[in-house]
N, C-alpha and C positions, 0 to 999 in steps of 0.2 A: 602288400600289393595295392597299387593305385586303381582308380576307376578305369583309366586308359588301358592298364594291363588286362583288366577283365574284358574290355571291349574288343581288344585285338587278339585275344587268345585264340589259337587255332583249334578247330574241331578235332577231337581225339579219336583215333582209329586203332583198333587192336589187331595185330597180325600174329597168327598162331601157325607156326611151321617149324618142323624139326631141322630144317636146312638153314644154316646161317646165311648162305649165299642167296637163297630165295628171299629171306627177310631183308637182307641188305639191298637187293634189287627193288623190292617193293618200297622200301624206305627212300631209295634214290628217286623213284618215280613220283612219290607222293609228298615228300617231306616239306616241299615249299608251300603246300596248301593245307597240310594236316600235321597234327602232333601224333607221331607214331609211337605206340608202345608195343613191345614184342614179348612173346612167350614161345618156348620150344616144344611144348607138348600140350595135348588136349586138357589134361587135368590142371596144369598151370594156367592155361587160357581160361578155363572155367572159373578158377579161383580169382583171377584178375577181373573178369567180367562181373562177378558177384560183388567184389569189393570196390570197384571204381565206377560210380554212377555217371561219370563224364564221358564214358565210351559211347560213341554214336553208332559205329559200324564195326562188325567183326569180319575179318578176312581169315579164312581157315583152310589149311591143307586137309587132304583126306587121309593120307597114310602117315600116322604119327604114333609114337609110343604112348603107353599108359591109357590114353583115350583118343580114338581116331576121330576124324572130322565128322563122320556121320553120328558118332556117339555124342560129340559136343553139340552138334546141331539138334539132336533129340533133346538134350537137357535144356537147351535154350528155348525150344518151342513148348516144352512141358513145364517150364518154370512158373511158379506161383506169383513171381514178381513181374508185373506188367512191363516194367522198364526192360527187363531182360528178355521176356517172351516176345516182345515186338521189335527187338533189335534187328536191323537188317543184317543178313548174313550173306556174304559173297564167298563162294567156294573157289579156292585157287588150287589148281592141280596140274600135274604134267599130263594127265589123261585128257584126251580130246574126243573120245568116242561119244556117240549120241546116248548110249545106255548110261554112262556115268553122269552125263548132264541131266538126263531124265530122273535118275535116282536122287540127285541133289535137289532138283526142283520139287519132286514128290515129297521129300522129307522136310521141306520148308525153307529151302534156300531162296533168296531173292534174286540172285544172279550167279553167274558162273564165268570165271576167266581162267585161262591157262597160264602157266608160268612163262610162256613166251609172248603174252599179250604186251603190246608196246605201250609206252608211257601215256600217249594221248588217250588211247582207249581206256586204260586202267583208270586214269584220272577222271575221265568222263563218267565211268560207271560208279566209282566210289563217291564222286561229288553228288551224283543223283541219289545214291543211297543215303548219304549224310543229310541231304536236304529233306528227304522223306522222313528220316528219323527226327529231325528238328521240328518239322511240322506236326508229327505225331505227338511229340512231347509237349508242344505248346497246347495242342488240343486237350491232352490228358490233364495238364496243369489247370486249364480253364475249367474242365469238368470237375476236377477235385476242389477248386475254389468254390464253385457253385454248390457242390455237394456238401461242403463244410458248413454252409449256411442253412441248409434245409433241416427241417425238424422230423421228417419221416423218411424211413428207408423205403425206396420205391419198389424193391422186390418183395419184401416181407410184410410191409405195412406197419411194422413196429417203429419205435423211435429211432432217430439217427444218433450218431455219436455227439453231434452238436446239441441235440435235445438232452442227451444224457448229462452233458456238462451243465446245462441250465438246471435240470432237476437235481443234479448233485450239489450245486451251489445252494439251492433252496433247502435241501435236506441238511447240509452242513450248518446253514444259518439257523434253522429250526432246532437242530441238536444243541447248538451253542446257547440258544436262549433257554432251552428246557433242561440243560445239563445232561443231555443224552448223547448217543453215539450214532454215527453213520457208517455203514459198511458197504463197500463196492464189491460185488461178486462178478468176476469175469469167468466165462466158460466157453469152451471151444469143442466142436465135434472132433473126436479123436480119429486119427488115421484118415483125415478128410482127403488129402491129396491121393492116397492110395485108392480110396473109394471112387474119386473122380476119374482116376486112370482106368479103373476096372469097369465102371458103370457109364461113364460119359458125363460131360458137363451138364447136360439137361437134367439127368437124374440127380446129379449132385445138387443142383439148384433146388430141386424138389425136396431133397432131404433137409436143406437149410430152411425152407418154408415150413416143413413139417415140424421141425424142432422149435421154430419161432411160435407156431400155433400152439403146440403143446405147453410150452412154458408160459406164454401169454395167458392161456386159459386158467392158469393156477396163481396168477398174481393177485395181490390185494390192491384195493383202490389207490393206496398211497405209494405203491411201488411202480417203478418204471423199468421196462425191458427195452433195450436198445441193441441194434446190430452195429458193431464197430467196423468190421470188414470180413469178407469171406465167411468162414464158419464160426467167427468169434462174436460173442454177445456179452452184454453187461447188464446187471440189475443193481439198482440203488435200493438199499434196505435201511429202514429205521430200526437197527438192531445192533447188539454188541457182537463180539466175535463168536461167542458160544452159540448165540442164536443163529448167526449167519452160517456156522458150520453145520447146524442141523438142517438149515434151508438148503445148503449145498448138497448134502447127502440125498435129500429128497429130490432135488433137481436132477442129480445123476441117475437116481432110480426111475424118475419119470422118462428121461431120455432113453434109458436102457430098455424100458418097457414099450417103446414105440413100435407100432406094427407097420413095418415097411417091407414091401415085397417087390421084387423085380424079376420078371420072367420066371415066376414060380418059386423063386428062392428068397427066403427071408434075409433081410439085411440087418446085421447086428450093429447097433449104434451104442456109443458110449461118449462120455465127455470128460475133459480135464477141467480143473477149476483152480483159480487163483484169487485170493481175497486180500483186501486192505481195509483197515479200520481207522477211523479218525483219531480215536483215543490211543489205541495200542501202538499205532504207527506214527503218532504225533504229526499228522498232516492237517492242513487248514484249508486246502482247496481241492477241487475235483482233479486237477492235473496231477497233484501229488498222489491221490488215491489211485488214479489210472496207472501211473508209472510203477507204483509199488505192486499193484495187483498184476500188471503185465509181467514183471520180473518173476513173480511166483508162478504164474501160469506157464511161462516159458521154461521154468525150472523143471516142469514135468517132462520135458524133452531132453534133459541133460543126460550125460553119460552116467553120472551117479544115480539118477533115477532109474535108468535102464538096468544098472547092476542090482539095484534093490528089487526090481521086478523079477530079474532072473533068480534072485535068492528066494523069492516067493513062488517061483515056478511059473510065472506068467510069460511063457515063451512066445505066445502068439502076438502079444502087444509089442514086445521087444522086436520081434521079427518084422513087424509092420513098420517100425521106425528105423530099421537098419540103414536104409539109404541116407537119411539125415544124419544119423549117428556116425556113419563112416565118413561123410563129408567133414564133420567136425574133427574127426580123428586123423584125417588125411595128412595135415601138416606134421603131426607127430610121427606118423608112419614114414613119411618122406625123410624126415630128419634121421630116423633110425636106419633107414636104408642107406643114406649118404654117409653115415658114420660107422656102419658095420663092415 
């Protein structure tokens, strides 16, 4: 692809509707100004939105199989991915009553058009939404670039990921000179999205601050605690893997013992951990440690890990992760349904 190809690429719009006629009509109205991708049901639309970061605007029907338009809209607005969460959503439906429009707006829709909307009006509404999405992404990209250079996380006051990388390189250089080892411990508040949904974003942010304070209070002078994103943190240790495993267990015990109450009810906290070691994993830079540790941390949310928890009788933890696990399994379930 040439540079001119990139410059002239049309903005991408996702149309989700179980009617081929409606999808064809929308495409006819918009295809001269937009690259249109289509899906025939809400689940397929959600999968496409998750996998394709180039989608700027979502046009969705309300009545669809597998997942209706309101369900799709709810997933978008509750997504942990800021790109998806802020995607403009235009509901397209055959219903023209005021109640349906009100429900669409209350649930987070940016606009509402009917299936009889003419070409000029549809093009104007979608163009406005696409411009809004592009401006929003440019602002977020600018904020992310600035954040990538800061050394302190503004919410918690601990180090930023950028600072973690700096300290990690220092630790690796020191370990190389002294014949020692450096271990990166990543940890994440377990079931965080569920807690945020149950308690609200403000309380969830307070939980992040509480965990940061608890862990920072137990650090040694030469150790660095950093917040990477959301409920995920990292600690650089001058330790071998055995020592880091002891540290990780104590860290999990510290978080589990946290005293957090909301409206008279105690909030149970726990953490998942993933580690990488310079010698055992044969990595020579912080980025290598981060990637290795991330893979191990995210493995805690795998289907295999869930089955192991079930075998241990840890039903509550598996149940909390069911939405994520089912989304991972959905392609296999769809394949089984189509071949049975």
